[in-house]
N, C-alpha and C positions, 0 to 999 in steps of 0.2 A: 854546496860545499861538496867536500872529496867523497864522504864516507853515502851520497845516493850513488856516486859512482862505482864505489866499490861493492853498493850492495846489488845494484843492476846488472854490473858485469861478473859479480860472484856467481847468483844464479843463473844467468847466462852460461857459464864457463862449467859450472857441475851439471848443468842439464845436459850439453854437448857431450862431457866424460862420460855420464851415463849412459847416453845413446851410443856412443863409440864402444862402451863396452857392451853394453849389450848386444850390439850387430854383431862384435863379433864372437860372442857365445851362441848366438842364436845361429849364424853362419856354419862356427863348428859343429853345431849339434845336427844341424841339417845334416850335412855333409856326412859326417860320421854314420847319421841311421842308415843315408843313399847307399852308403860303403856297403855297411852290413848288408843289405838287402841285395845290393849287388854281387855279391862273394860269390864265385865258381869254384868248383875243386880246380887245384893245382897238384902237379905232378909233385914238386919238391914238399907238399905238407900231407900227411896220411888221411885218408877217408875219415873226416867228423871231429878233426882236431884244427882244422881253419878253411881257408879259399885264398883266394885271389880277384882281384877286378882290376880293368886296364882305362883308364881315364885318358881323355886329351882335351888341354886346355894353353890356352897361352902360346899357341904355335909349337908346342911338344907334349909327348905321350908320357903318361906315368903308368905303372904298373905296382898295386898295392898288394901287399898279402897281409891276414890278419892270421894270428894263433890264438886260438879260444880261448887255449890257458895261458901259455907264455911259448918262446921258442925255446931250443933246447939250450944255449947260452946265453949270458946277458949282451945286447949290445953296445958296440963301442960307444955311441950318442943313443940319448933317450931324450922326445922331447915331451914335455908333461902339460895336458892340457886342462890348467885348473885354473889361471890367473884370471882368463875370462869372465869367469864365474864369480870370483872374489871381487873383483873391480864393478862389475856390475850391481852385487848386492850392496858392498860397500857406498858406493855411490850413491844407489839409489836409497836408502838408508838416511843419508847426508840429505840427500834431496826431501826425502820423506817429513825428516825436521826440521829443514829448512823453510819449506811452506807451509805445512800443516801442523808442527807443534808450534814453532816458533810464531804462526799468525794463526793461530787456532780460532781467533774470535773470526776471522774472514771465510774460513773454511773448513774446518773442522766441526766445532762446536755450533749445535743448534738449537737455540733454546724450545722449541718447538718438539724437539726431540727429545732432547733431556739436558738438563740444565747441569754443565758440567765445569770446574776450574780446569786451566790448561795445562795443570799439572796432573791433575784426575784423570785429563781425556789423554796425555801423552802418556800416562803408567797403563790405560788400557790397551791404549795401542799396541806398545811395546811388549806389554805381558803377555797379551794373545799371542805375537808373533811367535816368542819364544814356546808358551805352552802350545801352540798348536802345532808347531815341529815335533816337539814330542809326540804326543798325540797320533802325527801323521807316522813317526817312526816306529812308535811303538806296534801300530798296526801292522808296518812292511815285517817288524820282526816278530809279530807272534802266530798262532796256526794259522790264520786269514792270510797272511803273506802268502803261503803256498798254492794259492788258489786266486790266479790274477782277475780272472772277471769279478769274484766278490770282493777281492781288493779296491780294485777300481770302483764297484758299485757301494761300499762303504766310504773311500775317501772322496769320491762326490758327492753323497750324503752330507758327508763334515764338512765340505768347503761352503757345501748349498746353506749349510744350519748356521755357519760362521760366519755367513753373508747377512743371514737374519739377524745375528746378534749385534752386526756392526752396524745395521739399520736401527736398531733399537737404541744403541748408543751416539751416532754420531751425522754429521749431514749427510744427504744422498752421496755428495762428491767423494766425501771421507768414508763413507762406509765400501765406494766399490774400491777407491787404490788400496783400502786397507784390505780386502778381498784379494786383490790382484799380488800386495806386498806378501800375504800371508803363504799363497802358491808358489811365489817367487821365492821365499823362505825355506818353502819345500825343497825347491830345486839347488838353490844354493848350498843347503843344509846337505842334502844327497853325495854333490860333490864333496864337501869339506870335510864329512863325518863318515862317509861309506865308502864311494867311489876311489877320492885318492888313497886314503888308508889301505884299502883292498889292495889298488894296484901296487904299494908301497910292501904289503906282506910279501907279493909275487917276486918282486923285484929282491927280498931280503932274502926269499929261498932259490934264486936263483945263482945270487951272490955266495951263497952257502954249499953251491951244488946240490941241492936237495931240488925233489920234485914238489911244484906248487899245489896247492889244496884248488880243486878246481872250484870249489864253492866262493871262495873270493869272488874270481872273475861273474860267476853267477849271482851274487850279491850285488854287485858294482851293476852289471848289465840291465837288473831291474831297474833299479834306480835313473839310471841313463835313460830306460824307455821312458819311466814316468815321466823325467823333465822333458823330453821330446813331445809329451801329446799334453802336457801341460802349456807351453810355450805360446802357441795364437790364444788360447783365452785370458792370458797373462796380459799381453801387449796388447790386447782389447781393454782390459780395465785399468790400465795404466794410462790410455791414451783417454778413458772415457769423461776425464775431468774436463775436457773441452767441451762434450755435448750435452748439455743440461738436459735434454728429453730422456736419455739414460737415469738419469739421477733421482727419479720419483721413488721416494724410501718405501713405499707400499709395493714395489712391483720389482725390489733388486733381488731377492732371491731367486724369483723365477727367472730376472733376467741374467743372473749369475747361472743357471741352471742352464739354460738354453745356447749360453755364448759359450760356455765349455761344453757341451753337448756339441753344438756346430763346429768347434776350433779341434777339439779332439776328433771329430768324425774326419775332417779335410787331410788331419795328419795321418789317420789310420789308411783313407786311400791314398796318399803320395807313398807312404810307407808298405803299399801292396804294389802301388805302380813302377817303383824302383825296383822290387823284385821280379815280378813279370808282367810287361805292358799289356797281354791278353788278357790276363783275370784278374784287372784292376776293377772293382766294385763302382761303375760309373754312377750307381744309384744312391749313392753316401753323399754325394754331392745335391742330388733332390731331397735329401733329410735334411743336408745342413741348411739349403736354403729357406726350406721350410721354417724351419727352429728359427733362424733369423728373422723371417718374414713376422712370424709369432711374435717374436720379440720386440720388433718396430710396432706393430700391432696392438700389441699390451702399454708399450710406451705412450703411445698416442690415447689412448682409452685412458690411463690413468694420469695424464697431464691435468694437476687441479686448475688450467686457467681453458682447459678447454671449450667447458660448455659456456664460460662468459664470454668468449669471442663468436660463439655460436650468436649466442644473445644479441649480443653489440649486431650482428649481421642483421636480425629481425628489428632490432631499433631504428638502424638505418632506413631499412623499406618502409617504417612506420612512418619516416620523417621525425625523427629526433634531431633537437636542437643541436646546434656545434658544441663538442666537447675541448676544443683547439685550446683556448683558454686555460681551462681549468685541467686540460692535458698539461700544457707549459708550466703551468704552478707545481705541479706536483712533482714533474720530470726537474725540475729547479729544487725544488724542499727535499726530495727522496734521493735525487741520483748526482748531482750537480757536485755534491760534495768531495767525490771522488774522479767524476768523468769532467776535468776540467783541467785546463794549462797549468794551473797549481794547486794540486789536491790539501785539502785541510785536514783529511783523514788521518790518523795517525799509521804510520807503515805503508801509505800510499804513494809512493813517490814520484808516480808518472801517472796519467788517465789509462784505465787498462784496456789494455787492445788499443790505445789510442784513438780509442772514443769519448770525444767529447761532448759534452750535453748542457753547453750553457746559455744558449739560445735557441728559440724555436724554429730554426733555421736547421739547426745543429740537430734538433730533436726529429725534424722531418725527412733529414737524410738517413738516420738510425732508424727509421720505424720499423723494418725488418726485424735491427736484433733486437729492439725494445721487446715487440710482440712475442718473440723466441723466450726471448729471457726475463721480462717482467710480468706479462699474461700468461702466457703457455704455461710455462715451466715453475714460476716464481723461483729462479734462479739467482735473479736479482732484484731488490740490493742482498750481497751474500749473507743467508742466513735471517736475512729482513734486518738485518741492521740499524735501518733507519726507523722502522715500524712502518711501512707502507700497510694501508689496511685494505680489505677486500672491497670496500667500496671505490678506493682509488685505483686498483688495478681495474677493476670494470671501468672506468671512465677512460682508463687507456686503452681499454680495448674497443668503446665508443668511437674514440678519437683514429685508431688503428682503421676499424671500420669504415669510416664515413673516408678517412685517407686513400684505402683503397676503391671507393666508391667515387673521388672526387669530389667530395661535398667539403 
């Protein structure tokens, strides 16, 4: 029926739009940070009032000038960089609603974490994004905001604390996506509530023939820098829903802390690099790699089915009888209602990721995915909707181990 096509293409179009908007926003953010770092003194701009930079791209040369407060008069044409941010956040919010709120039983509500109604889950998610922005904004405007290092530390702790809160409310993937959405709300809120309004105040002063107050530019620049450092962690959290090993609730705060640190320090390296290649702190890469390596190690140690897979290898070595028939029955009763040519689970219109598990041959072909999704991480069935038991997962683990051993 036509609603199936509309649902599938609606989802695809929304994701496409969100990714395009995000690319435009991130690209402009990175470029302007690069531009700021590369500014050099210019004869037409008084010392300490701005600078200029030359770039070559697309067969042409560009001279770009920056005025720290404002030029002497209003230019005839002015391009505003705001819609990239707005469209990214708005499309992301609708995508969050489309995937996580409209299909909360599949992706957001995990009864093993907390029993919630779809309405309550959506209210917690949306309410926390709104409240989180006001807390962050208040921190920036408080005396703490005058000390960038202290503000960064407190903001970091706040984000990690919110990830802990989300991990106690939602499924693992729901917790990660909401942590990313919270940070993205900080970023877009900075543009909508601080950067653009402050720029408008400067423009109004120029039009009135007045000297703009430098504080507006300083406030906007502070928030722009925050956005720059949040970008890489947000991107990771937004794609984390595709990688179940990241979604174990117990390690989510630690994972968020490590990824945020790694992403921020990588950006810090490039900000230094763009300013002066000879003074780039290369050891930042070592710190980032160490943080990510620790995140990988933690995710494996916390994987709920890691021990079951190791036990299965020992059972194979001890000559355990074949588990193929039992595994086939488990997959048929716990997985094939969604992973089929014609899924029977409400809201599932086609086999997720085109993975079909209707026959033993299908299961054998997808054994690696089953090992990751249903044994190691317990990501499948989503939020254990089909009530697969721990014993059944152990049977799957044994079948997988026997398959690897060629038995």
